[in-house]
C-alpha angles and dihedrals in degrees: 000000000000121000118239108251111212119172122218092255091053091048092052093048092048090047091051092049092048090049090054091049090048091054092048094048095044100042107028109021099046134098112237125191130165091265106026142037118199117192142142095229091125091073097073089044091052092049090047092050093049098047104028106026138239098302093058092042091052091048092048092049093050095043092045091054094044097046092042092051093047099044102030109023124181097174140356120311121245120183091211091070091054093050092047092048091054094044094048091054091048094047093047090051093051093047097050098041 
């Protein structure tokens, strides 16, 4: 079986596209109530973790939370949520692979 050869430029472009999809799914195409937020923003993170690895998935999770909170806020920003989002993605990747 041949290994998928992805250059660094292709990885960066794919990461940027997945970050854009993550922002759209989490900020615009989600249902927000006072108690619950329903979105499909885990899909780009899952694709990123499968194709690009845990470092890119952690970076995309942290950047998605940071950019989304700065550009499209729906509450106050707390850095602890960004750190926990990145760490959870990294830990989940290392447990399942």
